[in-house]
Backbone bond lengths (Angstrom), bond angles and torsions (degrees), N, CA, C in turn:
res aa  C-N    CA-C-N  psi(-1)  N-CA   C-N-CA  omega(-1)  CA-C   N-CA-C  phi
1 X - - - 1.438 - - 1.503 110.39 -
2 X 1.345 118.25 139.95 1.462 121.51 179.44 1.525 108.29 -73.63
3 X 1.327 114.51 163.16 1.498 119.08 177.38 1.500 111.41 -62.04
4 X 1.352 118.46 -27.51 1.439 120.43 179.69 1.519 110.96 -66.94
5 X 1.317 116.73 -41.66 1.459 119.36 176.64 1.505 112.41 -62.58
6 X 1.324 116.75 -36.43 1.474 120.42 177.23 1.566 111.05 -66.20
7 X 1.321 115.17 -41.24 1.440 118.52 -178.02 1.524 111.53 -64.05
8 X 1.289 117.35 -42.89 1.459 121.59 -175.80 1.481 114.42 -93.60
9 X 1.363 116.16 6.63 1.441 118.99 -179.95 1.491 115.55 -80.08
10 X 1.334 117.22 -6.57 1.449 121.15 177.81 1.502 114.14 100.19
11 X 1.346 118.19 -48.67 1.454 121.28 -176.06 1.503 112.15 -65.03
12 X 1.338 116.66 -30.22 1.466 119.98 -178.00 1.496 111.10 -60.04
13 X 1.298 116.55 -38.49 1.483 119.62 -179.54 1.528 112.26 -59.71
14 X 1.352 114.29 -41.63 1.465 117.84 -179.20 1.513 111.33 -68.47
15 X 1.333 117.22 -34.25 1.443 120.16 -179.58 1.505 111.07 -73.51
16 X 1.344 118.65 -30.20 1.434 120.60 -172.38 1.545 110.37 -88.37
17 X 1.316 119.54 -47.55 1.457 121.01 -178.80 1.502 114.02 68.80
18 X 1.340 118.97 -174.34 1.418 122.91 179.60 1.517 113.26 62.40
19 X 1.338 118.62 -170.26 1.465 121.20 -177.48 1.532 112.34 -62.66
20 X 1.342 118.17 -31.62 1.478 119.95 178.02 1.506 110.68 -69.00
21 X 1.337 115.84 -42.91 1.450 121.22 178.66 1.560 111.01 -66.24
22 X 1.337 115.44 -39.00 1.451 120.94 179.10 1.535 109.65 -64.04
23 X 1.316 116.32 -35.56 1.446 121.32 178.63 1.546 110.00 -62.66
24 X 1.339 116.04 -47.94 1.457 120.73 179.59 1.521 107.72 -62.85
25 X 1.357 115.64 -42.93 1.467 118.95 -179.63 1.528 113.22 -58.89
26 X 1.338 114.40 -41.39 1.484 120.01 -178.58 1.510 110.17 -62.54
27 X 1.341 116.70 -40.84 1.443 119.46 -179.17 1.545 110.76 -72.56
28 X 1.341 114.61 -38.00 1.484 118.06 -177.62 1.512 112.35 -85.69
29 X 1.342 117.39 -8.29 1.442 120.31 178.71 1.506 115.20 84.14
30 X 1.337 116.75 26.84 1.467 121.94 179.55 1.502 110.20 -120.03
31 X 1.297 115.82 156.75 1.458 122.44 171.73 1.556 108.82 -94.14
32 X 1.290 116.98 136.62 1.452 121.63 -179.35 1.513 110.05 -124.38
33 X 1.324 117.33 126.74 1.470 116.14 -175.59 1.508 114.97 -128.54
34 X 1.323 118.22 -7.08 1.487 116.93 179.95 1.536 110.08 -156.82
35 X 1.326 114.74 162.44 1.463 122.66 179.37 1.508 110.67 -99.65
36 X 1.322 116.96 137.16 1.457 120.48 174.37 1.518 106.50 -93.13
37 X 1.306 116.60 132.35 1.457 121.80 -175.51 1.526 110.64 -125.15
38 X 1.306 114.98 160.74 1.441 120.14 174.55 1.504 108.84 -81.44
39 X 1.334 117.40 178.47 1.445 120.20 -174.66 1.515 114.94 -62.98
40 X 1.346 117.71 -27.79 1.444 120.31 -177.65 1.539 112.01 -89.64
41 X 1.307 117.35 7.02 1.464 119.62 177.88 1.507 114.60 89.86
42 X 1.362 117.28 -3.73 1.460 121.48 177.89 1.508 110.25 -96.50
43 X 1.361 117.60 137.81 1.449 119.13 175.61 1.500 111.34 -59.53
44 X 1.339 116.36 151.85 1.471 121.47 179.69 1.521 109.28 -60.62
45 X 1.357 114.12 154.80 1.478 119.06 -177.58 1.528 113.90 -54.57
46 X 1.321 113.80 -46.25 1.484 117.63 179.33 1.513 112.12 -59.26
47 X 1.306 115.96 -41.57 1.487 120.89 177.88 1.551 109.93 -62.90
48 X 1.298 117.63 -40.14 1.464 120.29 -179.95 1.537 111.03 -65.39
49 X 1.348 116.47 -38.60 1.436 119.62 179.17 1.556 109.69 -65.39
50 X 1.315 114.92 -39.70 1.475 119.83 177.84 1.504 109.77 -66.10
51 X 1.347 117.01 -42.38 1.489 120.37 179.53 1.505 110.22 -60.83
52 X 1.351 118.96 -42.45 1.417 122.08 178.79 1.552 110.71 -57.42
53 X 1.326 114.57 -49.25 1.455 118.70 -175.11 1.497 112.84 -67.90
54 X 1.338 117.55 -45.37 1.455 120.60 178.83 1.462 111.88 -65.66
55 X 1.345 118.10 -30.57 1.496 122.01 179.25 1.526 108.81 -66.22
56 X 1.339 118.01 -40.29 1.453 117.77 179.46 1.504 111.38 -68.00
57 X 1.317 117.98 -36.55 1.479 121.44 174.87 1.513 109.47 -60.10
58 X 1.338 116.54 -50.22 1.483 121.61 -176.97 1.519 110.22 -63.04
59 X 1.325 116.99 -50.07 1.471 121.10 -176.70 1.527 110.40 -69.21
60 X 1.313 116.17 -33.34 1.478 120.32 177.25 1.503 110.67 -66.58
61 X 1.348 116.65 -41.21 1.458 120.92 178.52 1.500 111.28 -64.66
62 X 1.331 117.05 -42.46 1.456 120.62 178.28 1.546 112.65 -66.41
63 X 1.351 115.73 -35.44 1.435 119.39 177.16 1.529 111.23 -66.28
64 X 1.345 116.18 -31.91 1.448 120.13 178.48 1.551 112.02 -60.23
65 X 1.295 113.81 -25.35 1.498 119.45 179.19 1.536 110.92 -87.02
66 X 1.320 116.31 -14.47 1.469 119.70 -173.70 1.531 112.87 -63.98
67 X 1.381 115.67 -38.70 1.461 117.43 176.51 1.490 113.35 -103.13
68 X 1.328 116.40 9.11 1.467 120.67 171.27 1.523 114.92 83.34
69 X 1.321 118.06 3.10 1.436 118.00 -179.44 1.552 109.19 -153.78
70 X 1.371 112.78 152.91 1.437 119.80 178.53 1.527 106.48 -118.58
71 X 1.315 118.60 114.30 1.456 120.48 -178.47 1.502 111.23 -91.80
72 X 1.340 115.53 159.69 1.465 121.29 178.19 1.543 110.18 -61.25
73 X 1.335 116.08 -35.48 1.476 120.74 178.96 1.527 110.06 -60.99
74 X 1.331 116.42 -41.08 1.458 120.25 -178.84 1.509 110.63 -67.93
75 X 1.320 116.97 -40.14 1.468 121.27 178.03 1.538 110.83 -63.57
76 X 1.345 115.56 -42.76 1.442 120.82 178.89 1.519 110.52 -64.67
77 X 1.355 116.86 -42.59 1.472 119.86 179.05 1.548 110.84 -62.74
78 X 1.303 115.82 -38.47 1.433 121.18 177.30 1.541 110.51 -58.20
79 X 1.302 116.39 -44.14 1.433 121.75 -179.62 1.578 111.01 -66.42
80 X 1.347 114.85 -37.28 1.468 119.29 179.94 1.505 112.19 -69.09
81 X 1.328 115.42 -44.60 1.455 119.74 -179.75 1.510 110.91 -60.77
82 X 1.328 117.31 -39.66 1.454 121.87 -177.24 1.530 113.45 -87.10
83 X 1.331 117.94 -17.07 1.456 121.14 -173.18 1.522 110.15 48.97
84 X 1.305 115.52 53.87 1.444 121.78 -175.66 1.549 109.15 -72.14
85 X 1.338 118.35 125.37 1.461 119.76 177.07 1.534 110.17 -66.27
86 X 1.308 117.99 145.32 1.496 121.54 -176.76 1.474 114.68 -50.40
87 X 1.339 115.92 -37.23 1.493 118.51 -175.72 1.541 112.08 -73.34
88 X 1.337 117.30 -12.23 1.461 120.33 -177.60 1.517 112.78 -107.94
89 X 1.345 118.32 -4.49 1.454 121.10 -177.94 1.494 113.13 -56.87
90 X 1.312 117.68 -42.29 1.457 121.16 -180.00 1.507 112.39 -64.85
91 X 1.343 117.30 -41.46 1.458 120.74 -179.76 1.519 111.36 -67.04
92 X 1.345 117.15 -43.82 1.442 119.17 177.26 1.528 111.31 -62.99
93 X 1.301 116.21 -34.90 1.449 121.28 176.41 1.529 111.71 -62.68
94 X 1.306 116.43 -33.79 1.487 120.72 177.51 1.510 110.10 -65.46
95 X 1.363 117.96 -39.90 1.431 120.67 179.12 1.540 108.94 -66.72
96 X 1.330 116.80 -43.64 1.449 123.44 179.46 1.531 109.87 -56.65
97 X 1.316 115.44 -48.91 1.448 121.29 -176.54 1.534 110.81 -66.42
98 X 1.354 116.16 -37.46 1.467 121.10 -179.81 1.507 109.74 -62.34
99 X 1.304 118.06 -40.03 1.493 122.33 179.34 1.529 109.65 -66.68
100 X 1.301 117.38 -44.35 1.474 120.74 -177.35 1.517 110.30 -62.85
101 X 1.331 116.45 -30.08 1.483 118.75 -179.55 1.496 112.30 -85.49
102 X 1.345 116.41 -14.30 1.462 121.60 -177.87 1.523 109.03 -68.13
103 X 1.312 117.10 131.12 1.465 122.92 -176.33 1.521 112.00 -75.21
104 X 1.341 117.48 -24.19 1.488 118.60 179.53 1.514 110.04 -70.04
105 X 1.331 116.17 159.89 1.432 121.77 179.15 1.509 112.07 -79.55
106 X 1.313 114.98 -171.90 1.476 120.17 -177.29 1.526 110.62 -82.06
107 X 1.340 117.99 -17.77 1.447 121.98 -170.83 1.512 114.53 -58.68
108 X 1.341 120.64 -42.60 1.476 118.02 -178.74 1.522 112.57 -62.87
109 X 1.355 118.71 -36.68 1.403 120.93 177.35 1.524 112.07 -65.15
110 X 1.376 115.03 -46.26 1.442 120.34 179.54 1.521 111.04 -61.52
111 X 1.331 118.75 -41.09 1.452 122.13 -178.52 1.517 110.99 -65.13
112 X 1.355 116.99 -39.69 1.467 117.55 -177.49 1.504 112.48 -66.75
113 X 1.341 116.42 -45.89 1.455 119.06 -179.35 1.547 110.00 -68.04
114 X 1.329 117.13 -30.65 1.478 120.83 177.69 1.498 110.20 -64.61
115 X 1.357 117.65 -39.35 1.462 120.32 177.97 1.506 111.36 -66.91
116 X 1.333 115.55 -40.26 1.485 119.21 -175.83 1.542 112.10 -67.52
117 X 1.348 116.06 -29.94 1.462 118.72 -177.18 1.542 110.69 -116.99
118 X 1.333 117.16 30.24 1.449 121.16 -177.40 1.516 111.61 -59.43
119 X 1.326 117.54 -30.88 1.440 121.59 -178.19 1.564 112.71 -91.84
120 X 1.346 115.71 0.25 1.439 120.54 -178.17 1.528 110.26 -130.51
121 X 1.355 117.58 68.11 1.485 119.45 -176.61 1.528 113.24 -60.55
122 X 1.355 117.32 -24.18 1.471 118.76 178.71 1.517 111.07 -63.02
123 X 1.333 115.13 -35.27 1.498 119.81 179.73 1.520 108.95 -69.27
124 X 1.337 118.88 -40.43 1.469 122.48 177.44 1.522 110.29 -66.51
125 X 1.341 117.27 -36.01 1.449 120.31 176.61 1.542 110.12 -64.20
126 X 1.346 116.09 -40.09 1.467 119.77 179.48 1.540 110.14 -65.64
127 X 1.352 116.51 -38.21 1.458 119.81 178.08 1.518 109.17 -61.30
128 X 1.347 117.19 -45.28 1.463 121.44 -179.39 1.534 109.41 -62.96
129 X 1.325 117.19 -37.52 1.462 121.82 178.40 1.505 111.27 -62.08
130 X 1.343 115.47 -39.93 1.486 120.15 177.27 1.477 112.25 -62.88
131 X 1.329 118.04 -40.62 1.440 121.90 174.66 1.523 113.50 -62.93
132 X 1.317 116.24 -38.81 1.448 121.26 175.59 1.554 110.28 -60.35
133 X 1.313 117.80 -42.90 1.409 121.73 179.26 1.535 112.37 -57.60
134 X 1.310 114.02 -41.03 1.441 119.08 179.85 1.549 110.35 -69.66
135 X 1.349 116.39 -42.31 1.440 122.06 -179.34 1.531 113.30 -60.54
136 X 1.290 116.37 -39.28 1.493 121.04 -174.76 1.528 113.33 -90.59
137 X 1.357 116.88 5.68 1.444 120.73 -177.26 1.514 113.53 -61.55
138 X 1.342 117.88 -28.54 1.441 121.22 -178.30 1.556 111.54 -90.89
139 X 1.320 116.73 12.44 1.462 121.27 173.95 1.532 113.99 105.91
140 X 1.290 116.94 -14.74 1.491 118.94 178.14 1.489 109.66 -159.32
141 X 1.326 115.12 159.23 1.458 122.79 174.42 1.522 106.57 -101.46
142 X 1.324 117.16 115.28 1.448 120.72 -177.17 1.519 111.18 -67.91
143 X 1.315 116.04 163.92 1.478 120.58 177.49 1.502 111.41 -61.96
144 X 1.320 116.93 -39.30 1.488 119.86 177.53 1.500 112.30 -65.69
145 X 1.351 116.04 -40.16 1.467 119.41 178.45 1.536 110.56 -66.27
146 X 1.309 116.41 -41.25 1.474 120.74 -178.82 1.546 109.22 -63.85
147 X 1.327 116.50 -40.38 1.467 119.76 178.78 1.497 110.74 -65.72
148 X 1.358 116.92 -37.88 1.430 122.16 177.34 1.512 111.03 -63.46
149 X 1.275 116.85 -46.25 1.475 123.30 -177.49 1.541 109.63 -65.57
150 X 1.309 115.96 -35.98 1.462 119.24 177.14 1.528 111.01 -64.37
151 X 1.315 116.56 -42.24 1.463 121.02 177.68 1.513 111.03 -63.29
152 X 1.332 118.46 -40.70 1.461 121.84 177.00 1.519 109.46 -59.92
153 X 1.324 116.73 -47.14 1.468 122.52 178.49 1.496 111.52 -55.57
154 X 1.316 117.67 -43.20 1.475 122.99 -178.70 1.515 110.51 -66.65
155 X 1.353 116.97 -40.82 1.454 119.16 177.45 1.498 111.31 -65.56
156 X 1.330 115.41 -35.98 1.504 119.96 177.09 1.510 110.22 -66.54
157 X 1.340 118.77 -16.82 1.452 120.57 -176.73 1.510 114.22 73.94
158 X 1.312 116.15 23.72 1.486 120.18 -178.65 1.542 109.76 -73.35
159 X 1.309 115.33 140.55 1.456 120.81 176.73 1.535 109.61 -63.94
160 X 1.312 115.37 156.72 1.491 119.07 -177.26 1.519 111.01 -60.96
161 X 1.354 118.10 -31.97 1.481 120.23 179.60 1.508 110.94 -65.21
162 X 1.329 116.47 -34.96 1.493 118.76 178.06 1.510 110.91 -68.13
163 X 1.361 115.76 -43.47 1.469 119.06 178.30 1.495 109.26 -61.49
164 X 1.319 120.70 -44.45 1.457 123.12 -177.70 1.525 110.40 -63.66
165 X 1.340 115.44 -38.65 1.485 117.98 179.57 1.529 112.06 -63.98
166 X 1.310 116.50 -44.40 1.477 118.65 -179.99 1.521 110.70 -67.69
167 X 1.352 116.88 -43.03 1.423 122.65 178.79 1.526 112.70 -60.10
168 X 1.346 114.43 -47.44 1.463 121.42 -178.02 1.521 109.92 -64.30
169 X 1.312 118.35 -37.17 1.461 122.63 -177.36 1.536 113.06 -75.36
170 X 1.328 117.86 -11.90 1.426 120.11 -176.34 1.531 116.92 -118.46
171 X 1.310 117.13 -2.49 1.453 120.20 -173.30 1.524 113.41 -98.16
172 X 1.360 117.77 12.50 1.438 120.53 176.03 1.495 113.32 99.78
173 X 1.346 118.71 155.80 1.452 122.55 -176.36 1.537 114.34 -55.55
174 X 1.356 115.01 -36.92 1.474 116.91 -177.54 1.511 113.06 -72.70
175 X 1.339 118.12 -15.54 1.433 121.01 -176.75 1.542 113.56 -115.82
176 X 1.320 116.07 8.39 1.460 121.77 -177.53 1.554 110.01 -94.27
177 X 1.309 116.19 105.98 1.467 122.20 179.29 1.519 106.12 -90.59
178 X 1.376 117.78 119.65 1.442 121.09 -178.61 1.540 111.32 -61.83
179 X 1.321 116.60 -34.66 1.490 118.70 178.23 1.545 110.15 -67.01
180 X 1.354 116.95 -36.61 1.443 120.44 177.86 1.512 111.87 -66.67
181 X 1.322 116.36 -39.19 1.464 119.92 175.76 1.530 112.11 -60.90
182 X 1.335 114.99 -42.01 1.482 118.94 179.81 1.517 113.27 -79.08
183 X 1.354 116.18 -14.72 1.469 119.62 179.22 1.525 114.01 74.32
184 X 1.324 116.53 34.83 1.450 121.33 176.64 1.491 111.26 -128.60
185 X 1.333 116.41 159.72 1.442 120.89 177.87 1.509 110.35 -76.71
186 X 1.315 116.78 157.44 1.485 120.49 -178.85 1.534 112.44 -65.11
187 X 1.297 116.51 -24.14 1.467 119.43 179.22 1.542 113.03 -99.86
188 X 1.339 115.98 15.23 1.451 121.27 179.90 1.498 110.85 -62.26
189 X 1.327 115.88 146.76 1.461 121.50 179.46 1.510 110.12 -69.19
190 X 1.321 116.96 157.20 1.482 122.05 -179.76 1.523 110.03 -55.98
191 X 1.308 116.60 -44.21 1.476 121.01 -178.19 1.506 111.68 -62.31
192 X 1.344 116.75 -39.14 1.492 120.99 178.69 1.533 109.20 -66.31
193 X 1.278 117.70 -41.19 1.481 121.34 -179.20 1.521 109.69 -63.43
194 X 1.316 116.96 -45.10 1.473 121.21 -178.22 1.531 109.97 -65.54
195 X 1.350 115.98 -40.42 1.457 119.74 -179.12 1.540 109.91 -65.57
196 X 1.337 116.83 -42.72 1.466 121.73 178.30 1.515 110.87 -61.85
197 X 1.321 117.57 -40.68 1.450 122.27 -179.15 1.549 109.73 -65.79
198 X 1.299 118.13 -46.06 1.469 122.82 -179.15 1.563 109.52 -61.19
199 X 1.328 115.13 -41.04 1.493 118.49 -179.43 1.511 109.90 -66.11
200 X 1.334 118.14 -41.04 1.471 120.98 -179.76 1.536 111.34 -64.65
201 X 1.298 115.91 -41.39 1.485 119.71 178.34 1.509 110.75 -61.64
202 X 1.337 117.52 -41.50 1.454 120.41 178.01 1.530 110.63 -66.10
203 X 1.326 116.41 -46.62 1.463 119.29 -177.17 1.508 113.91 -65.36
204 X 1.331 116.47 -34.80 1.463 120.19 -172.69 1.523 113.59 -102.81
205 X 1.297 117.87 12.13 1.449 118.99 174.42 1.504 109.04 -63.75
206 X 1.311 118.47 129.54 1.475 120.73 -175.79 1.491 114.89 -54.18
207 X 1.325 117.21 -41.66 1.485 120.02 -179.29 1.521 111.31 -61.33
208 X 1.336 115.91 -39.17 1.458 118.54 -179.41 1.512 111.54 -68.64
209 X 1.348 116.14 -39.74 1.460 119.51 -179.57 1.515 111.43 -66.04
210 X 1.321 116.73 -38.75 1.485 119.55 177.32 1.527 109.82 -64.36
211 X 1.335 115.41 -39.93 1.488 118.74 -179.68 1.497 111.46 -66.47
212 X 1.350 117.44 -25.25 1.471 120.94 -179.20 1.540 111.92 -90.07
213 X 1.292 117.89 -1.23 1.468 118.17 173.61 1.508 115.19 124.52
214 X 1.365 119.18 -1.47 1.432 118.65 177.65 1.499 110.48 -82.24
215 X 1.330 119.82 129.56 1.460 119.98 -174.95 1.545 113.45 -68.01
216 X 1.307 113.71 155.02 1.460 120.46 -177.48 1.506 112.85 -57.70
217 X 1.342 116.15 -25.62 1.462 119.69 -179.42 1.515 111.01 -61.30
218 X 1.318 121.12 -18.19 1.437 123.46 -176.98 1.529 112.87 -99.90
219 X 1.310 118.44 13.47 1.464 121.45 -175.24 1.523 109.80 -66.28
220 X 1.315 118.78 -35.92 1.485 121.12 179.71 1.508 110.29 -66.14
221 X 1.349 115.45 -38.66 1.449 119.27 -179.66 1.527 110.99 -67.21
222 X 1.308 116.36 -38.80 1.458 120.87 176.54 1.502 112.62 -63.62
223 X 1.317 116.04 -40.58 1.462 121.15 178.28 1.523 110.10 -64.20
224 X 1.326 117.46 -40.46 1.486 122.32 179.50 1.517 109.07 -63.65
225 X 1.304 117.85 -41.88 1.446 120.07 -179.25 1.513 110.77 -66.69
226 X 1.321 116.22 -40.08 1.468 117.81 179.23 1.520 111.43 -64.11
227 X 1.330 115.58 -34.57 1.472 119.78 176.15 1.512 111.07 -64.39
228 X 1.344 116.90 -39.48 1.469 121.55 177.85 1.540 110.19 -62.03
229 X 1.296 116.89 -40.58 1.485 122.14 -179.65 1.526 108.33 -64.92
230 X 1.346 117.30 -44.28 1.442 121.46 -179.48 1.532 111.88 -63.37
231 X 1.326 116.94 -40.22 1.454 120.99 179.53 1.528 110.45 -65.33
232 X 1.348 115.27 -41.47 1.466 120.03 179.86 1.535 110.07 -62.61
233 X 1.309 116.26 -43.70 1.465 119.93 178.89 1.511 111.64 -64.03
234 X 1.329 117.83 -41.65 1.437 120.78 177.45 1.541 111.38 -60.85
235 X 1.324 116.78 -40.88 1.465 121.58 -179.95 1.528 111.06 -63.69
236 X 1.339 116.06 -43.12 1.454 120.13 177.54 1.534 111.31 -64.96
237 X 1.357 116.11 -43.01 1.446 119.30 177.44 1.519 112.26 -55.46
238 X 1.344 116.14 -45.32 1.448 120.57 -177.51 1.523 112.18 -68.01
239 X 1.337 115.09 -38.98 1.449 118.19 -177.27 1.552 111.08 -74.85
240 X 1.321 116.26 -29.31 1.461 119.24 179.64 1.525 114.74 -93.39
241 X 1.363 115.07 -16.64 1.447 119.64 176.19 1.503 114.10 76.81
242 X 1.369 119.21 34.60 1.422 120.37 172.27 1.525 111.53 -120.41
243 X 1.312 116.83 165.59 1.463 119.81 -177.27 1.512 109.70 -120.35
């Protein structure tokens, strides 16, 4: 069964709890009042994958309201990022519409997923990257959308270097600073640059991200980000003259 079927099957809402679980429950017609956890206090892996996916739907829907309009390009980008199967498009649309009608802000959704992945900032960074992909689908990221994404990053508790890396990788070739993507200063030593690069490759390897709770549907996005990191490192290597 695809992750979409699990999300809208009803049981996922009970396992997830909180505002994200309540969202699923509202769409599925169930009341959700608590989160089921494993013995160590961490939600089960399947629940974390569902939380990641439903969080992007919720935060994507709230972002659509940030600039006051939802374009066809943004909707198409949303479908591409998620690789939504045709038979599930209508159901996912129901979740999207439910969030847009919800009077509460985006903050409760962002806080819940931030708590769930507090020990895995690379997963939160990937979630933010997915939102950027949706925002720039119409050719640019508006000032309102950028402000929204910055607030999401702050709620996630991401370090400024992580925010700069995602921003730099999504704002177009003319605005992509390879040092910003790698998270190092322009005068960083060669050894520091190499160490930062190796760490990013480990953190952003698709297999590792999936193991930490990112759904398989995001594997293409993870590969794209890894390619951006590799290009940035190559550019720094050439400009600094080291191998």
